[in-house]
N, C-alpha and C positions, 0 to 999 in steps of 0.2 A: 502494498501500500504506499510506504513512505517512497519507494522506486520512483512509482507512477505518479505520484504529487509531487516529486520533482521535475519527472519529465516532463508533463503537458505544460508548464509555465513557460518552459525553453522553446517546446516547439511553438508554442503558443507567440514567441518573441521571434524566433527565426522564420514563421509564416509571415507576421508584420514585415519583417526585414525586407523580405524577398517581394512584398507588395507594395510596396513604396518602393524600391529599385526598380520593380517592372512600372509603374506609375511615372517613376523620373525618366525613365528610356522612351515611354511611349509621348512625354510631354514634351521630351527634346527633338523627336522625330515625327510625331503623328498629334499635333497638338490637339486638333477635334476631338480624334479619339482618346487623347489621354485625360483632357479636359472632360468630356463625356462620362468615363467610366471613374474621374474622381469624384464626378458631381453624384455618380450615382452610389457609389459607395457612401461618400457624406451624406447624400440624402437617405441611403437603407439606415445607416445609423443614429439619423436624429430622427426616422420614422420608428426605432425600435425604442429609444427613449420616451417619445412620445406616448407609445402604446404602454411602455414601463410604467411612468409615473404621470398622472393627468396633471399634477402642481407643476412638474419639469415642463411637461408639454406647454401648459400656459405660459410659463416663462419663455420658453421658445419661441412661441407664437408672438410673444412683445419684443422681444430681440430683432425678430425678423421683422415684424411691422416698424421699427424705429430705425432699422438700418439697411435695408433691403434694396431700397432706391438709392443711396449710397454707392454700393457696390454695384449694382446696375448700371450706375454711369461709368464708374470706376474700371469694370471687368469685361460687359456685356455690351457697352455702347447704346444703352436705354433700350434694350431689345427683348431682355427677359419678360416673360409674362408675371409679373410678382403678383396679381389677383390671382392667379389659378394657383400658385405653389402655397399662398396663404390660405386659399379654400382645402389644400389637399391637406395641412397641418393640421387645420381645425379638425375636420373628420378624422384624421386618424388617433387624432388626443383622443376624441369623442371615442372612436373604435374601439380605444382602450379599455374601456369597461367592461365592454362584451369579453376582449380577451382575457382580460384578466379575473370575470366571471363576478365581477363588482354586484353587490346586492344594491339595486337601485330603487326598490319599491318604496320604502319609507320616504327617500330621499324624493321621489318623483310624487308621493301625494303631499308631502309639505311645500314642492316647489307648486304644484298647480294650483294649491289653496291659496295663495297669495294673490290679493286684487291685483296688486302690479302686473303680474305675471298671465291672468286671466284676460286684462287689458291687451298686454301687448300681443296675446295669441288672438285676441279678436283682430288689433291689426293685421296680424299676420294673415288671418283668412281675409280680409278686404285684399291684400294683396294675392292671396291665390284664386280666387274667384275675377282679377284683373284678366286673366288668362279669355275668358270669354266675354271682354269687355267690346262693344258691338264699334265703339268708336276708334278703336285700333285698327290700323289699316293693316297692318303684320304682326303677327306673335312671335316672331324671331327676337327680339327685345325684351318680351318676357323671362324668358329661361334667366339670361344672365344675372338680371335685377332680383329675380326669385331666388338666385342661388347664393349670393350677397347677402340677405334677406336671413335664408334658412341658417347660412355660418352664424348671425352674430344671435340667433337663440341657441345655437352650439357653445358659442361662448360663455353665454351667459351662464346655458345649463352647467358646462364643465366645469366655472368658478364658482356658484354655489355651490358644487360637490367637494370643490378643494376646499373653500372657507369652512372648513367642517369645525375650526377651532381658532383662536384669538391668534395663538402663535402663529398659523399661515396668513393670517389676514396681514398680522405686523410683518412677515416675510413678504409678502407682496408689497407694503408700503417701502421697504427697504430695495426692494429689486426696482419698483418702479422710479425711485429717488434716484439710484444711482444713473439709471438710462435717462431721464431728464436733464440729471446733472452732465451727463458725456455729450448729450447733443445739444442743449447749451453751450458747451463751453465751447465744443466746433463751430457752432451759429458766429460764436464770440471771435475765434479763429479766423472765421472767413472775411469779420467785419475789421479786425484788425489786421490782418495780411494781406486781403483779397483774395477771389475765387480763385482756385490753383488751374493749372493749364488745362486737366482733363476737363474740369468744370465750365472751363470756358467755351472750350469746344461743345460741351453738350449744351451750352446755351443757345449758342452762336447756329446750332443746327436745325434749330427751328426760330422762324423770325418771331414769331406769336408769343412764343417763351422768352424769347430776350427783350421784346418789348415792354412785357409784364414783369421782369425783372431789372431792367435800368428804367427808372421812370423821374424826371427831374433832375438830372446830375448825379443820383443815387441809386443804390443797388439796394435790391429785397433780398434778405440771406434767408435762406433755405434749408441750412443744416445737412443733415441727413436724411434730411424728408423730401418728398416731392417736388414741393412747391411751398412759398412762403406763407400762405394761408394754411396749410397744413402743421407747419412749423408753428407760428403764431398760436393756433389754437390749443393745439398742446400744452405751450410754455403757459399761454393764460389758464387755462383750467388747472394745471397741475401747480401754478403759482397759489392759487387760490387753495386749492387744497392743502398745501405743505404750510402756507400759514396757519389755517386753522390747526395746524398739527404742533404748531411750535409749543402749547400749552401740555403738550405729554411727556416733555422732556424734562426731568429734574437737572440734570447736571449743565453747568454753563458749558463744556466744549462741545456736548452733543445741540444744544441749542446753538452755537456759532457756527457750526457746520451745517445743521438745517439752514439756518441764516445765510449762511454762504451760498447753499445751493439755491437756495430761493432768489438773491441777487442774480446769479449766473441767469437762470429761467428769465427774471425779468429784463437783462440786459439783450438776450436774445430774443425774448417777444418785441421789443423795440426795435432791433435791428431787422426783424421780418418787414415794420414799418406796412402795418395793415390796421384798419379803425377797426375792423371786427373785434381783435384780440384786446385793444384798447376797453372797448363796453365790456367784453365779458369780465375781465377783471373789476372795474367796477363794480357790474352786478352782484358777480361773486361775493366783494368783500362785504357790500351792503348789505347784503343775507347775512353773514357772519356777524357784521356789527349786531343786527335785529336781533339774531339768536340768542347773543352770548353778550348782552348789553348790561347784564346783571352783573358780570367780572368786572372789577376794578382795570385791571390789563386792557380788557376791552376798553371801556372807556377812555383810558389815555391812548391806545393806538387810534381810535376814532378822531380823537381830537387833531393829533400829527397827521392821521391821514387825510381829513378833510384841509388840514393848512397846505399839505403839500399838493392835493389835486386843485385849490384856488392858484397856489402858487406856480404850478404848469401851464394854468390857462391864462396868466397875467404876466408869468417873468419876461421882460424885454431881450427874450435869447432866440434868436433863428437858427434852427437845425431840423434833419428831416424827423427825427423821432419826436420831435415838442412839436413841429407843425402840425404833425399826424394826430398826436395825441387833443391839440386844441381842433383839429377840424372835425373826429368823433364827435363832438360836442358842441358842433356848430355846423353839424351836416346840411343845414337846409343852405349854407352859402356856397356848399360843393356842389358843382358840375355833374360829377358823375352821381353823387346821391340823387341828383333832382333826374337826369336821366332813368335809374331804377324806380323811382315811383312813378313816373309817367310808365315804364314798361307794365309798373304793376296795375296800375289804375287802367290800363288798354284791354288788360287781360281777365279783368274780374267778371265782365259778363260772360264771358267762356266759362268760369268758375260756378256760375251762376246756374248756366245750362246744361251742365253735366256735372250731376251728383255723385256720380263713380269715374268722374275725371276721363282724359282723354286715353288712359292706358300707359302701362309701364315702359318706358325707355322709348316716349314721344317728343319730350322735350330738350333741346339744344341740341349738343353735337351728337348725342344717343338718338336721338328724334332722326337726324339728317340720314345716321348710319344704318338703323332699323326699321325706321317709319317713314320714306323720302316721303313726300307729297303729305305727309300729316300736316292740320292746321298749326300743330305746336311745333312741327320739325325744326329746329334753328334758333327756336325763341328762348334767351338767354332768360334763365329763371334769375340767375344769381343769389337764391336763396333757397336754405333746405325747404324751408316753411313752402313757400312757391310752387317748390318743384313736386313736394307732395300733393297739394290743392292741386295743381294742375294734373298730375299722373292719376290720384286713386279719388280725387272729387273733395266736395266740402263734406262728405259724410267720414271718408276715411280721415279728413283732416281732424275734423270734430273729436274720433277715437282715439289718434296721437296727441292731442291736446287734453284728453282724459287720462291717457296714460302717463305724460309730463305731471298731472296734476296729483297723480296717484304715488308718483316716485316721490315728490317733494313732499306730499301729504306724510307718505311715510316714514322719511327721513325725520322731518320735524319732529313728528309723534313718538320716535324713538329715541330722540333727542332729549326729549322733556320729563319721558316715562325713565329713562335709564338712571342707575343712580351711583356708576361707576365713571369717575373722569375722565380715563384713557375713552370709555365706551362711548361715553358722550360728545366727545371731540372727533372719533371717528365718525359716529352719524352726520353732525354739522358738518364736517370738510368733504366728506360724499355730496351731501346733500348741497351745499352750496356749488361743489362742482358740478354736477350735475345742472343745477341751473345755468352757471357760465357756458354749458353746452347748447343749453338751449337758447338762450338770448345769441350764442354764435350762430346757431341754423337759422335765425331771423335773418340775417344777413348773409351768411355763406353757406355752403353744403357743409356743417361742422358735424355730421353723425351720419356715418354710413361708410367712412374712407378707411382703408387698411390701417391708419396711423393711429387712428381716434377709438373704433371700435374695442382694442383690446386695453383701454383706459375705461371709459363709458361703462360699458357693461358689466366687468369685473366689479364698479361703484355699484351699480343696481345692486349687484350679488352680495356686496358687503353690507348695504343696506336691509338687504333683506334676510342677511344671516344674522346681525348683532344679537339680536334680541333670544337666540339660542343660546347666547354663553352665559355663565352663570356672573352673576353682578358679584358678587362676594370675593372674586379671585380677582387680584390686581396685578397686572401684568405690564411693567415698564416698556416702551417703544428704544428699546434700546439696540 
């Protein structure tokens, strides 16, 4: 037995060396074959890990969503179908429950009893029946849209099952913090150093992308994400989330680390130069102030926050970041805002006439691709809320608003009924972050991209799960 135990590791190392040498040879002589084989081996290993552990699978999905666009630009000339691989990772992680023969009966019973989940399932039901929407000219656009929607439901379910203890919730918070700080830091490097050569090549490859990045002599930073808007949305939301959690840290150096990370996120958000993120940040912080105003620290923080807000509006300093912040709250003087308002007004009669909308994949560029000739094809919604109202109608949009209300109601109720300080602050952090997403979705498509679903839906899962944790046991978020 001892001899076999010694031989097996040696054989494993030997096979690993042979495999590495073989891949190295292929990479040197047959680049495409070598890269394909390497991707196959790495992908198989990642899939196996996702199957073995749902928690690790969730983190792999997060890491992939935060950084895949960067590697797509660097290694694949932006030709990798990142959405397809994101869906595969989610499905493989979900499939792992069945491979491990995990008992899901009790978890599913609790999951479907939550009012938030019931509302979400109703919304998904509306998306499903859009397949039969007579207003849609073609139904080829329904499948990719519904595939993404189904993936979000699986992410919520995976996160709900992963977060079965406070230790795992806190571990998720730590992982999210590290990812956000790394992403924010790279955005700052882009600002301080400038875009790298491969990033400039990527920007020049698409004239529209180039125009959207360089505006008024300034460049909007996207960090490791697909565009500046996605980067700014995540930075704004997670800044609100971690600001709300500062009170969970008892030791000074941990508060300092958290504050330093938040500072980098706010810098990264400002370098993206988007009005939406400013509105998201302010909305989330206002919610935080209202919910926790009974705390002395919050009242002091509110005083300084209001002073800082007024100072940014009136300070006689001109730069891209401060100017964009001012324009956020003086939108009536902004030409692009007025154009969007005109577009929204012009399309309202269509919404009133179509209670179930025009069908999935009928607006904007998706409409031109999947439903050419449709009345909505090419129309730029420029808003997640307007896009939903156009594609699934005012009935579906009302259900989505009910869903948003139930998420916020559950979080607020949990905050005021919880007795443990850490649990209370996690409740308020998730609730304020979700409100930030909803405000962002009114201005941009803030919910539904691969960079935000791995943050938004775990926040909802945490809100649903926190009530199950014993209030008598205190765990420090160390």
